[in-house]
PyMOL Python script that loads the backbone (N, CA, C, O; Angstrom):
from pymol import cmd

cmd.read_pdbstr("""\
ATOM      1  N   MET A   1      46.330 -44.320  45.226  1.00  0.00           N
ATOM      2  CA  MET A   1      45.602 -42.864  44.799  1.00  0.00           C
ATOM      3  C   MET A   1      45.302 -43.154  43.635  1.00  0.00           C
ATOM      4  O   MET A   1      44.173 -42.727  43.394  1.00  0.00           O
ATOM      5  N   GLY A   2      46.051 -44.018  42.211  1.00  0.00           N
ATOM      6  CA  GLY A   2      45.694 -44.004  41.536  1.00  0.00           C
ATOM      7  C   GLY A   2      44.438 -45.050  41.192  1.00  0.00           C
ATOM      8  O   GLY A   2      44.062 -45.119  40.022  1.00  0.00           O
ATOM      9  N   SER A   3      43.765 -45.893  42.255  1.00  0.00           N
ATOM     10  CA  SER A   3      42.374 -46.614  42.248  1.00  0.00           C
ATOM     11  C   SER A   3      41.307 -45.766  42.361  1.00  0.00           C
ATOM     12  O   SER A   3      40.214 -45.952  41.826  1.00  0.00           O
ATOM     13  N   VAL A   4      41.735 -44.441  43.345  1.00  0.00           N
ATOM     14  CA  VAL A   4      40.337 -43.911  43.392  1.00  0.00           C
ATOM     15  C   VAL A   4      39.856 -43.415  41.881  1.00  0.00           C
ATOM     16  O   VAL A   4      38.802 -43.523  41.254  1.00  0.00           O
ATOM     17  N   VAL A   5      40.866 -42.950  41.666  1.00  0.00           N
ATOM     18  CA  VAL A   5      41.198 -42.220  40.328  1.00  0.00           C
ATOM     19  C   VAL A   5      39.838 -42.622  39.585  1.00  0.00           C
ATOM     20  O   VAL A   5      38.812 -41.968  39.394  1.00  0.00           O
ATOM     21  N   LYS A   6      40.296 -44.313  39.132  1.00  0.00           N
ATOM     22  CA  LYS A   6      39.616 -45.406  38.276  1.00  0.00           C
ATOM     23  C   LYS A   6      38.434 -45.586  39.188  1.00  0.00           C
ATOM     24  O   LYS A   6      37.846 -46.654  39.016  1.00  0.00           O
ATOM     25  N   LYS A   7      38.089 -45.027  39.845  1.00  0.00           N
ATOM     26  CA  LYS A   7      36.715 -45.505  40.614  1.00  0.00           C
ATOM     27  C   LYS A   7      35.550 -43.941  40.137  1.00  0.00           C
ATOM     28  O   LYS A   7      34.385 -44.101  39.771  1.00  0.00           O
ATOM     29  N   ARG A   8      36.013 -42.980  40.226  1.00  0.00           N
ATOM     30  CA  ARG A   8      35.386 -41.851  39.904  1.00  0.00           C
ATOM     31  C   ARG A   8      35.677 -41.882  38.284  1.00  0.00           C
ATOM     32  O   ARG A   8      34.835 -41.160  37.750  1.00  0.00           O
ATOM     33  N   ARG A   9      36.564 -42.455  37.311  1.00  0.00           N
ATOM     34  CA  ARG A   9      35.978 -42.263  35.777  1.00  0.00           C
ATOM     35  C   ARG A   9      34.931 -43.609  35.722  1.00  0.00           C
ATOM     36  O   ARG A   9      33.894 -43.263  35.155  1.00  0.00           O
ATOM     37  N   LYS A  10      34.906 -44.484  35.977  1.00  0.00           N
ATOM     38  CA  LYS A  10      33.783 -45.159  36.305  1.00  0.00           C
ATOM     39  C   LYS A  10      32.269 -44.414  36.686  1.00  0.00           C
ATOM     40  O   LYS A  10      31.315 -44.292  35.919  1.00  0.00           O
ATOM     41  N   ARG A  11      32.318 -44.174  37.442  1.00  0.00           N
ATOM     42  CA  ARG A  11      30.814 -43.324  37.902  1.00  0.00           C
ATOM     43  C   ARG A  11      30.826 -41.973  37.058  1.00  0.00           C
ATOM     44  O   ARG A  11      29.701 -41.483  37.151  1.00  0.00           O
ATOM     45  N   MET A  12      31.696 -41.138  36.232  1.00  0.00           N
ATOM     46  CA  MET A  12      31.343 -40.698  35.175  1.00  0.00           C
ATOM     47  C   MET A  12      31.325 -41.171  34.444  1.00  0.00           C
ATOM     48  O   MET A  12      30.791 -40.394  33.653  1.00  0.00           O
ATOM     49  N   ALA A  13      31.554 -42.154  33.864  1.00  0.00           N
ATOM     50  CA  ALA A  13      31.583 -43.104  32.905  1.00  0.00           C
ATOM     51  C   ALA A  13      29.775 -43.293  32.290  1.00  0.00           C
ATOM     52  O   ALA A  13      29.193 -43.305  31.205  1.00  0.00           O
ATOM     53  N   LYS A  14      29.351 -43.444  34.067  1.00  0.00           N
ATOM     54  CA  LYS A  14      27.940 -43.850  34.097  1.00  0.00           C
ATOM     55  C   LYS A  14      27.042 -43.539  33.344  1.00  0.00           C
ATOM     56  O   LYS A  14      26.492 -43.974  32.332  1.00  0.00           O
ATOM     57  N   LYS A  15      26.937 -42.002  34.578  1.00  0.00           N
ATOM     58  CA  LYS A  15      26.490 -41.131  34.027  1.00  0.00           C
ATOM     59  C   LYS A  15      26.540 -40.605  32.935  1.00  0.00           C
ATOM     60  O   LYS A  15      25.392 -40.347  32.575  1.00  0.00           O
ATOM     61  N   LYS A  16      27.392 -40.257  32.089  1.00  0.00           N
ATOM     62  CA  LYS A  16      27.734 -39.772  30.662  1.00  0.00           C
ATOM     63  C   LYS A  16      26.639 -41.284  30.016  1.00  0.00           C
ATOM     64  O   LYS A  16      26.104 -41.105  28.922  1.00  0.00           O
ATOM     65  N   HIS A  17      26.465 -42.232  30.515  1.00  0.00           N
ATOM     66  CA  HIS A  17      25.415 -43.289  29.682  1.00  0.00           C
ATOM     67  C   HIS A  17      23.834 -43.264  29.646  1.00  0.00           C
ATOM     68  O   HIS A  17      23.079 -43.684  28.769  1.00  0.00           O
ATOM     69  N   ARG A  18      23.566 -42.680  30.796  1.00  0.00           N
ATOM     70  CA  ARG A  18      22.511 -42.420  31.295  1.00  0.00           C
ATOM     71  C   ARG A  18      21.953 -41.212  30.151  1.00  0.00           C
ATOM     72  O   ARG A  18      21.203 -41.303  29.179  1.00  0.00           O
ATOM     73  N   LYS A  19      22.630 -40.162  30.707  1.00  0.00           N
ATOM     74  CA  LYS A  19      22.196 -38.844  29.623  1.00  0.00           C
ATOM     75  C   LYS A  19      22.171 -39.516  28.228  1.00  0.00           C
ATOM     76  O   LYS A  19      21.204 -39.129  27.572  1.00  0.00           O
ATOM     77  N   LEU A  20      22.945 -40.398  27.596  1.00  0.00           N
ATOM     78  CA  LEU A  20      22.877 -40.822  26.011  1.00  0.00           C
ATOM     79  C   LEU A  20      21.678 -41.370  26.075  1.00  0.00           C
ATOM     80  O   LEU A  20      20.845 -40.943  25.275  1.00  0.00           O
ATOM     81  N   LEU A  21      21.304 -42.370  26.963  1.00  0.00           N
ATOM     82  CA  LEU A  21      20.030 -42.912  26.937  1.00  0.00           C
ATOM     83  C   LEU A  21      18.769 -41.770  26.706  1.00  0.00           C
ATOM     84  O   LEU A  21      17.869 -41.764  25.867  1.00  0.00           O
ATOM     85  N   LYS A  22      19.078 -40.842  27.766  1.00  0.00           N
ATOM     86  CA  LYS A  22      17.654 -39.872  27.477  1.00  0.00           C
ATOM     87  C   LYS A  22      17.733 -39.114  26.268  1.00  0.00           C
ATOM     88  O   LYS A  22      16.672 -38.603  25.909  1.00  0.00           O
ATOM     89  N   LYS A  23      18.831 -38.904  25.492  1.00  0.00           N
ATOM     90  CA  LYS A  23      18.344 -38.290  24.398  1.00  0.00           C
ATOM     91  C   LYS A  23      18.019 -39.595  23.095  1.00  0.00           C
ATOM     92  O   LYS A  23      17.224 -39.375  22.180  1.00  0.00           O
ATOM     93  N   THR A  24      18.654 -40.702  23.207  1.00  0.00           N
ATOM     94  CA  THR A  24      17.904 -41.429  22.260  1.00  0.00           C
ATOM     95  C   THR A  24      16.302 -41.897  22.828  1.00  0.00           C
ATOM     96  O   THR A  24      15.732 -42.535  21.942  1.00  0.00           O
ATOM     97  N   ARG A  25      15.724 -41.787  23.677  1.00  0.00           N
ATOM     98  CA  ARG A  25      14.510 -42.081  24.120  1.00  0.00           C
ATOM     99  C   ARG A  25      13.346 -40.775  23.161  1.00  0.00           C
ATOM    100  O   ARG A  25      12.375 -40.824  22.406  1.00  0.00           O
ATOM    101  N   ILE A  26      14.305 -39.623  23.862  1.00  0.00           N
ATOM    102  CA  ILE A  26      13.246 -38.484  22.886  1.00  0.00           C
ATOM    103  C   ILE A  26      13.387 -38.831  21.414  1.00  0.00           C
ATOM    104  O   ILE A  26      12.388 -38.665  20.714  1.00  0.00           O
ATOM    105  N   GLN A  27      14.574 -39.323  20.820  1.00  0.00           N
ATOM    106  CA  GLN A  27      14.682 -39.079  19.256  1.00  0.00           C
ATOM    107  C   GLN A  27      13.675 -40.244  18.939  1.00  0.00           C
ATOM    108  O   GLN A  27      13.046 -40.022  17.904  1.00  0.00           O
ATOM    109  N   ARG A  28      13.372 -41.380  19.536  1.00  0.00           N
ATOM    110  CA  ARG A  28      13.105 -42.159  19.302  1.00  0.00           C
ATOM    111  C   ARG A  28      10.890 -42.173  19.061  1.00  0.00           C
ATOM    112  O   ARG A  28      10.099 -42.795  18.353  1.00  0.00           O
ATOM    113  N   ARG A  29      10.786 -41.025  20.208  1.00  0.00           N
ATOM    114  CA  ARG A  29       9.519 -40.761  20.567  1.00  0.00           C
ATOM    115  C   ARG A  29       9.114 -39.876  19.217  1.00  0.00           C
ATOM    116  O   ARG A  29       8.054 -39.882  18.592  1.00  0.00           O
ATOM    117  N   ARG A  30      10.271 -39.148  18.997  1.00  0.00           N
ATOM    118  CA  ARG A  30       9.524 -38.019  18.202  1.00  0.00           C
ATOM    119  C   ARG A  30       9.701 -39.160  16.419  1.00  0.00           C
ATOM    120  O   ARG A  30       8.963 -38.835  15.488  1.00  0.00           O
ATOM    121  N   GLN A  31      10.592 -40.241  16.241  1.00  0.00           N
ATOM    122  CA  GLN A  31      10.738 -40.313  15.293  1.00  0.00           C
ATOM    123  C   GLN A  31       9.052 -42.051  14.841  1.00  0.00           C
ATOM    124  O   GLN A  31       8.458 -42.495  13.859  1.00  0.00           O
ATOM    125  N   GLY A  32       9.101 -42.272  16.186  1.00  0.00           N
ATOM    126  CA  GLY A  32       7.609 -42.720  16.332  1.00  0.00           C
ATOM    127  C   GLY A  32       6.479 -41.946  15.722  1.00  0.00           C
ATOM    128  O   GLY A  32       5.632 -42.220  14.872  1.00  0.00           O
ATOM    129  N   LYS A  33       6.826 -40.609  16.632  1.00  0.00           N
ATOM    130  CA  LYS A  33       5.072 -39.813  15.794  1.00  0.00           C
ATOM    131  C   LYS A  33       5.323 -39.604  14.770  1.00  0.00           C
ATOM    132  O   LYS A  33       4.480 -39.121  14.014  1.00  0.00           O
TER     133      LYS A  33
END
""", "prot")
cmd.dss("prot")
cmd.show_as("cartoon", "prot")
cmd.util.cbc("prot")
cmd.orient("prot")
């Protein structure tokens, strides 16, 4: 049971990371212009 929860947490972390990357990309574009 515990291992399943750990896998879910890893998946959630990956999704959060992707969202952060999108935010940083938008900020970089605004700064470049």
